[in-house]
MIDO-449974 format. One record per residue: residue in three letters; x, y negated, z of N, C-alpha, C in turn. Coordinates in steps of 0.05 Angstrom, whole numbers, plus 5000, padded with zeros to 4 digits. Example, Ala and Ser with C-alpha at 12.3 -4.5 7.8 and 13.67 -1.06 7.14 Angstrom:
Ala526451145156524650905156526450665156Ser525750455142527350215143525849995157
//
This chain:
Met733585542244734985302235737685282249Ala739785222234742385182245742284942264His744184932283744084732304746884632311Leu747084382317749584262326749084102351Ala750384162373750084022398752483852403Leu752083592408754183402411754783352441Asn757283392449758083352477760183132480Gly760983012457762982792458765882892458Ser766283152458768983252462769983452442Ser768183582428769083822412768083822383Leu767183592373766283572345768583602326Thr768383782306770483822287769683692260Ile771583662243770983552216769183742201Ser769684002202767984192187765184182197Gln764784162224762084142235760683892225Leu762083672226760983412218760183422188Val761883522171761383532143758983712137Glu758883932150756584122145753983982152Ala753883852176751383722184750783482167Ala752883332159752383102142751283172115Arg751983402105751183482078748783672078Asn747883752101745583942103743583832123Pro741483702113739383582130737883792146Asn738184042140736684252154738084332181Ile740484222185741784272211740784082232Glu739584192252738584022274740883942293Val740983682299743083572317741783482343Ser743083552365742083472391744483392409Ile743783292432745783232453746083472471Ala748483562475748983802492748083742521Pro746783932534745883882562748083782581Glu750583882577752683802595753483512592Ala752783382570753483102566751482912578Ile749083002584746882832593747482692619Pro748482822640748982682665750882452662Gly752982482646754882262642753582022628Ile751882072608750481862594748781712614Gln747181852630745381722648746881572670Arg749081682679750681542700751681272690Ala752781272666753781012655751580812650Ala749280912641746980732636745980612663Ser745980772684745180672710747180472721Ala749780512715751880332724751480052712Val750680042686750179782673747979632688Gln745879772695743679642709744579542737Lys746379682749747379602775748979342771Leu750579322750752079082744750178842742Ile747978882728746078662724744878582751Arg744078772767742878712793744878552811Glu747378632809749378502826750378232815Gly749578172790750377922778753277912771Arg754578142765757378142758757778052729Val760077932725760777832698762078062683Ala760978132660762078352644761678282614Tyr763878292599763778212571761578362556Gly759978222541757978342524755478432539Ile755578422565753278502581752078262593Thr753678092606752677842617754177602604Thr755677652583756877432568756277462538Gly756877262523756677282494758877452482Phe758877452455760777632441762977472427Gly765277602423767377482407768277212419Ala768177002403768976742412767076632433Phe764776752437762876662457763176832483Lys765476952487765977122510765776962536Asp766076692535766076532559763276422565Arg761276492549758576392553756976592570Leu756376512594754776692611751876692602Ile750676932603747976972594746076992618Pro743976832620742076852642740977142643Thr740377232667739277502670736877552653Glu735077352650732677392635733177422605Asp735577352596736277362567738077602560Val738877762580740777972575739778172554Glu737178242555736078432536735878302508Lys735178052507735077912481737777902468Leu739877872484742577872474743178122458Gln742278352468742878612454741378632428Glu738978532427737478532401738778342382Asn739678112392740877912374743478012361Ile744978172375747478272362746778452339Ile744678602341743878782318742978602295Leu741178412300740078252279742178072266Ser743777952281745677752270748077892256His748678132264750978272252750378432227Ala747778472222746978632199747078462173Val749478402165749878222141751678362121Gly751578622119753178762100752278712071Thr753978782053753378752025754578982009Gly754078981983755179201967753379431964Pro754179641949752479871944751780011970Glu749380131970748380281993750180531997Leu750880592022752380822028750781072021Pro752081282011750581532005749581662030Ala747581842027746281972050748282122067Glu750282262055752082412071753782242089Val754482002080755981812097754281702119Val751781632113749981532134749581742155Arg748981982147748582202166751182252183Ala753382242170755982282185756382052205Met755581802197755881582216753981622240Met751581702236749681742258750581962277Ile751682172266752682392283755182302298Thr757082172284759482082297758881882319Arg757081692314756481482334755181612359Thr753381792354752081932377754082092393Asn755882222379757882382394759682212411Thr760581982401762381812417760881692441Leu758381612436756781502458755981712479Ala755981962471755382182489757582232509Lys759882102506762082142525761482012552Gly759581832553758781722579760381492589His761581332571763081092579761880842567Ser759580862553758580632538756080502549Gly754780632568752480512581749880512566Ile749680672545747280682529745380892541Arg742780852539740881042551740581292534Leu739881502547739381762533737081732513Glu734981582520732681562501733481422475Thr735381232477736281092453737781282435Leu739481442446740981642430739081852419Gln737081932434735182132424733482022401Leu732881762401731481652378733281662354Met735881602357737681622335737681902323Leu737682102340737782382330735082462318Ser732882342328730282402316730182302287Leu731282062283731381962256733082142238Leu735382222249737182392234735882662227Asn734582782247733383052242730983042224Lys729682812222727582782202728582672176Asn731182632174732582522150731382252143Ile730882092163730081812160732681652163Leu733781562140736481452141736481152137Pro737881002155738080712151739380642125Ile738580422113739980322090742380162100Ile744780252093747180132102748880032078Pro749179782074750979682053753879772060Ser755379812039758079932043760179732051Lys759779472046761879282050761179082072Gly763278972085762878772106764278822131Ser765679052134767079112158770079032156Leu771078912177773978852179775579072193Gly774179272204775479482218776379412246Ala775379192256775779102284774178832286Ser772378802305771678992326770079232315Gly771479432306770179652294768779582268Asp766779742261765279702236762679562243Leu762879312250760579172262758179152243Ala758479042219756179012201754979272193Pro756479472184755179732178753679862201Leu754879842225753579952249751079802256Ala751079542252748679392258746379472239His746979522214744979622195744079902204Met745880062214745080332223743180312247Ala743580112264741980082288739279942284Leu738979802262736479652257733879822260Pro733780052248731280212251730580292280Leu732580302297732080372325730380162339Ile730479912329728779702340726579622321Gly725979802301723779762283724379552262Gln726879492257727679292237729079422213Gly729379262192730879362169729379572153Glu730779702135729579902117730980172120Val729480372113730480652113729880782087Arg731480992081730881162058729581412069Phe727181472060725681702070724181832047Gln724682092043723382242022723782101994Gly726282001990727081891965726281601960Lys724981471980724081201976725181021998Val725680771990726580572009724080422019Arg723780422046721380302058722080162084Pro720379972094720879852120720980062142Ser722880032159723280242180720880262198Ala719580032205717280042223715080222213Glu714580212187712480372174713180672177Val715680742171716481022170716481132199Leu717480982218717481072246714681122255Ser712780942249710080972257708781222245Glu709281272220708181512207709281772219Asn711681762230712881992242712682002273Asn710881832284710381822312712881762329Leu714481592318716881502332716581212341Ile717281152365716880882376719680742378Pro719880512366722480362368723080302398Val725680282404726480222431726679922435Lys726479832460727179562467729879572481Leu731879472467734579502477734879362504Ile736479482522737079362547740079302547Ala741079202570743879112571745879312561Lys747779222545749979372534749379542510Glu746779602505746079792484746679692456Gly745979442450746579342424749579342418Leu751179262438754079262435755079552431Ala754079732446754880012444754380122416Leu752180042405751380152379753080032356Thr753979782359755279652336758279652338Asn759379702361762279652365763779922365Gly765079982342766580232341767480292312Thr769080502309770380562284768780772268Thr766180752269764480972260764481002229Leu764380792214764280812185766880942175Met769180822184771680932174772181222183Thr771281292207771581562217769881752201Ala767381682196765581852181766581902152Ile767281682138768381712111770981862112Gly772681802132775181942134774882242137Ala772982322154772482612158771582742132Leu769782622118768882732092771182752072Gln772882552072774982552052777282742059Val777882772084779782972092778883252084Tyr776283302089775183562081775283602051Asp774483392036774483412007777283431995Ala779183292008781883301998783083582001Gln782383722023783283992026782284172003Val779784131996778584291975779884221948Val780283961943781483881917784283991915Leu785783991937788584091936788684381930Arg786884541941786884831935786284871905Ser784484711894783884721866786284641849Ala787784441859790184351845792284561843Asn792584721865794484941864793685141842Cys791085201840790185381818790785261791Ala790285001788790684861763793684871755Ala795384821775798284831769799185111760Ala798085311773798885591767797885661738Leu795485581731794485621705796085471684Ser796885231690798485071672801185201667Leu802385321688804885461685804585691667Glu802385841669801986071651801485971623Ala799985761620799485651593802085581579Gln804085481594806585391582808785591585Asn808085841592810086051593812385981613Gly811585871636813585781655814786011671Thr816785941687818186141703817386111733Leu817486341747816786341775819186291793Arg821486261782823886251798823886021818Ala822685791810822685561827820985601852Tyr819385811853817685861876818886081894Ser821386161889822686371905822886281934Pro822286461953822386391982824986281991Gln827286371980829886281989830185981986Ile829085871964829285591959827985431981His825585511989823985362007824785402036Ala825885632042826985682069829385492074Ser830785412053833085242056832384952060Arg829784882057828784612062826084632075Pro825984672101823484742115821584502120Gln821084352099819084142102816284262104Ala814584132120811984242126810384302100Met809384542098807584632077808984682050Gln811484632048812884692023812984992017Ala813985142036814285432033811485562030Glu809585452045806785562043805585522016Thr806185292004805185231977806485411957Ala809085451959810485631940809385921943Ala808886011967807686271972804986301959Asn803386081962800686081950800886111919Leu802785971907803085981878803986261869Leu805786381884806686651877804286851880Glu802586811900800286981903798386941880Leu797886701872796086651849797186771823Leu799786771820801086861795802087151796Ala801587291818802487571821801387741798Gly803287881785802488061763802087921736Ser802587671735802087521709804087621688Glu803087651664804687711641804987471622Leu804087241632804186991617806486811626Thr808186911643810586761652812986881639Arg815186741639817586841624819686941644Pro821187141636823487231652825787031649Asp827987101662830386931659831086901630Asn831786651623832386591595834686391595Ser836986461585839286291586838886031571Lys836886021553836385781538834285611551Asn832985711572830885561585830685651614Val832585561631832785671658830885541677Gln829785301671827985171689825885001675Asp823684951688821484801677821584511684Ala819884361671819584071678818784041707Tyr819183811718818683761746815783821754Thr813883751737811083781744810284071749Leu811884261738811484551745813584641766Arg816084561763818184651780817884551809Cys816884311812816784171838813984181851Val812284351842809584361854809784421884Pro811384611894811484651923812384401938Gln814284251927815184021941813083791941Val811683761919809783541917807083621930His805983841922803383931934803783991963Gly806184091971806684151999806583902016Ala807883682006807883432020805083312022Ile803483352001800683252002799183412022His799583672023798183842043798883762071Ser801483702076802283612102800983342109Thr800683172090799382912095796482952102Ile795083132088792283192094792083302122Asn793883472130793783592157794083372178Tyr795883182173796282962192793682792194Ala792482742171790082582171787882732186Gln787682992183785683152197785983112228Lys788483132237788983102266788082832276Val788782622262787982352271784982312271Val783682402249780782372247779282532268Glu780182772273778782942293779082822321Ile781382702327781682562353779582332354Glu779382182332777481952332774582042334Leu773982272323771182372325770282402354Asn772182462371771582522399772682312418Ser772882072408773981852424771881642429Val772281482450770481252456771681012443Thr770080882426771280662410769780402412Asp768080372433766780112437768179952460Asn766979732467768179552487765979372498Pro765979322525767679442545766779732552Leu768379862568767880142576767280152605Ile765580352612764680402639766180632652Phe767380582675768780792690767980782719Phe768880972735768180982763770681042779Asp770980902802773280962819772681192838Glu774581242856774281472874771981442893Asn770981202897768681152914766081122899Asp766181192873763881182855763080892849Glu764880702854764280432846764780392816Val763080222804763180172776765580002768Ile767080092748769379932738768679872708Val768779612701768279532673770979432662Leu771979562641774579492630774279412601Ser775279172595775379082567777979162554Gly777879272530780279362516779879342486Gly781279512472781179492442780879752428Asn779379942439779080202426777580182399Phe776279952395774779912370776679852346His779179802352781079732331781679972313Gly781279942287781480172269784180232258Glu786280122270788980162258789780452254Pro789380622275790180902270788881022245Leu786380962241784981072218785780922192Ala786180662194786980512170789680612160Phe791580652178794180762169793881032155Val792381212168792281492158790681512133Leu788581332130786981342105788581222082Asp790181022088791980922067793981132059Phe795081282078796981492072795581712056Leu793181782064791681992049791181892020Ser790481642017789981531990792581551973Ile794781491984797381501970797881791961Ala797481981980798082261974796182361952Met793582301954791782401934792182261907Thr792982011908793681881882795882031868Asp797882121883800082261871799282541862Leu797382661876796382921867795082891839Gly793682671835792582611809794782551789Asn796882411797799082341779800482591768Ile801182781785802583011776800783191759Ser798183201766796283351749796083231722Glu795782961720795582831694797982881677Arg800382891688802782951673802783241663Arg801583431678801383701668799283711645Ile797183551648795283541626796583441600Ala798183231603799583121580801383321567Lys802783491583804483701572802783911558Leu800383961568798684161556797684081528Ile797283821524796183731499798383601481Asp800883641489803083511475803183571445Leu804583401430804983451402806983691399Asn806283861381807984091374808884261397Pro806984341415807784531436808484801424Glu809684971441810685221430808485441428His806585441446804885671449801985621441Tyr801285381432798485321424798585071408Pro796385001393796484771376796384511391Ser797384301378797384031390794583951398Phe794383821421791783721431789683941435Leu790684191436788984421441786684441420Ala787284351396785384351374786284541352Ala784584731345785284941326785784811298His784384601292784684471266784984171271Gly787384101280787883821286787683641262Gly786783401267786183211245783183191242Leu781983411232779083421232778083411260Asn779483541278778683551306780783411323Ser779783251343781583121362782283291385Gly780783501389781383681412781083541438Phe782983601456782783491484784283221487Met784783091465786182831466784982641486Leu782282601484781082401501780582491530Leu780682751534780582841562782982741577Gln785282741564787682631577787482331581Tyr786182191562785681901566784081851592Thr781982011595780381981619781982021644Ala783582231644785282291667787182061672Ala788381961651790281731654788881481665Ala786481431655784981201665784381221695Leu783581461703782981501732785481471749Cys787681581739790181561754791181271756Ser790781121735791480841736789780681756Glu787180741756785480611776786380681804Asn787080941808787881021835790380871844Lys792180811826794580671834793980391845Thr791780271834790880011845789480051872Leu787780251873786280301898788080381921Ala790380501915792080601936793780381949His793580141939795079921953794079921982Pro795979932002795179962030793379732039Asp790979802050789179612062790179522089Ser791579702103792379652131794479442134Val795679352112797679142114796378862113Asp793778862109792278612107790878552133Ser790578302139788978222163788077932159Ile785577882165784477602164783277552191Pro784177352206783077292232780177212230Ser778677272251775777212252774977132280Ser772377062282771176982308772776772322Gly773276552308774576332320777376392329Asn778676582315781476662320781676822347Val779476902358779577082381780177362371Glu778877442350779377702337781377652315Asp783877612323785877502305787577702290His787077962294788478162278786578402274Val785978472249784078682243785478892226Ser784179132223785479352210784779382181Met782479282172781479322145781179622139Gly780679772161780380072158777980152142Ala775779992142773480072126774080052097Asn775579842089776479822061778180062053Ala779980142072781680372067779980622063Ala777880652079776180892076774680892050Leu773580662042772080652017773980701993His776380591993778280641971779080931970Cys779581051994780281331995778081501983Gln775581431989773281581979773281581948Gln773881351936773881331907776181481895Ile778481471908780881611898780381911898Val779282021920778782311921776882391899Glu774782231894772882291873774282291846Asn776082091841777482081816779282321812Val780782391833782682611831781182871826Arg778782901837777183141832776683181802Thr776182961788775682981759778283031744Val780482911753783082971740783783261742Ile783483381766783983671769782183831752Ala779683751750777783901733778683901703Ile779783671694780783651667783183831663Glu784983851683787184031681786284321680Leu784484391697783384671697782284741669Met780684561659779384591633781484611610Ser783484441612785584441591787284691593Ala788084771617789685011620788285251609Ala785685271615784085501605783985501575Gln783685271563783685251533786385341522Ala788585251534791185331525791685631528Ile790785741551791186021555789586191535Asp787286091527785786241507787286261480Phe788686051473790286061449792486271452Arg793686281476795786491481794586771479Leu792186801490790887061490790087151462Gln789386951445788787011418791187131404Ala793487021410795987121398796787391409Asn796187451434796887701446794687781466Pro792587911457790287961474790888171496Asn793088301496793588521515795088421540Ile795888171541797288071564795387971586Ser796187991611794487941634795287681648Leu793287551659793787321677794487431705Gly795187241722795887321750793487401766Gln794087511789791987611807789987391814Gly790887151821789086941828788286771804Thr790086721786789386561762787286681745Ser787286951744785187081728782387021739Lys782187011766779586941778778886651772Ala780886471774780386191767779486161738Tyr780886301721780286291692777386381687Arg776586601699773886701695771786501706Ala772486371729770686171740770285941720Ile772485851708772285631689770585711665Arg771185951655769686041632766786101638Gly766086121663763286151671761785881668Ala763285661667762085401665762485271638Val764685321624765285201598766385411580Pro765785401554766785591535769585511525Phe770785681510773085611493771985441470Phe773285231463772285051442773785101416Glu772485221397773585271371773985011355Gln772284811361772384561347771284341366Asp771484091357770583871374767683911381Ala766983831406764283851416763883631436Tyr761583621448760983431469762183541495Phe764583451502766183571523765183481551Lys763883261554763283151580761683341598Pro759583471588758183651606759983871618Gly761783971602763684171612765584051633Met766583811627768283671647766883631673Asp764383541671762783491696762183751711Ala761683961696761084221708763484321724Val765884301712768284401726768884211750Ala768383951747768783771770766983841793Glu764483921786762584001807763484261820Met764684441805765784691816767984621836Val769684431829771884351847770584231873Lys768584061870767383941893766084141911Gln764884351900763584551916765484771926Gly767984741921769984931931770085191915Gly769385171889769285401872771985541868Phe774185401874776785521870778285571897Cys776885531919778185551945778685841953Ser777086031943777386311951779086461930Val780086321910781686451890784386531902
//
């Protein structure tokens, strides 16, 4: 069985995504992280014995920060934060997001600044490794103090409360834990706060979407190259000299990728004094896709930093004499992620926009190289007319979803928590945008292949490019050429699934 060990410092997006999507990967805490976890947990108990005042340990939360908690109620305080904060609403988060949240939270708590016990973290991983997943509603987080409501729902099964999804059924967590010989924990000081206070939902979704955006973009490059061949476009706009003269990040690399995909193609046109350049959606692919690629790279950097950061409050440190220092701060604030997820949403929305315009060109009235709407007998057949409608509808939805969430803030907790990030909303909107763009790219791939078939019918001896020929064969492995109208949706969904699974990434 594959294995992932969490040490709080080296988790990557690719590791997280693989473990989130593959329940057969066993996740554990790395041995080197255990001493730090235990040291911080012992420090919390020392604070209690000494009667020191520490936010969330011997005081209430949020606006109740000035309410001292009697020693005998300190443990009850930690249970109460889980129970009272689990008030999320909306659709249940999918399994991959829940698993990603559990891994991300364990990794950040493994850094040894949160004061949670090793046994509590090990119970979290026992649930994960048995694929016993908390039911977590998707809505209710303000993105500061972290993702409180979603994380409270994630923590409920640890204390035998709430519901879990196990073997395809939603059941009370206490029943499922008992069947699997797992014993709920009784939370002690700081543990409830450590479990609920952090940027875990937005980080988990962000990691999944950065990964998926990279896959979609590689597929979009294939789609653009196929569209260029379908329309008998020119390669001149991808010449290295052009991109060397404007060294924006990933622009030259995108142009080089397009030239590689199209190497040897006989479906492009040589210099033509009557048609020296193509429309922007073909000519400017390096500039647009390159900027999108650069944005994804930036998002990856921010998210991977967050994966290995401590995001709860207060934090436990030690001075040179090994004395405990408790510091209250704001690492739970999701603004870095809110900004970057908004930015990623904008970039992916425009990836869908430029693809949809290429689709529109492919099905245009009276095109030069194939019949209108890619229909052999237009009138009787509508051809790909409605596929473009679907792409247009998804792009229009994306333009609404891409409105920046990070510019919004609603004060909460008696105006103590008076500025929030709305990063969870940004993450959820980004997730929907990436899903929508995946379908738009699939429609372009499907449309370009249909157009290319018409060109090949006219001249069966011409060849596609080195990379586009592989992409074309992959598409034709999933959907046929359509001689007449048919039920197109299964083919559209099949190509979208190929995009999701990275079927065009090695082209």
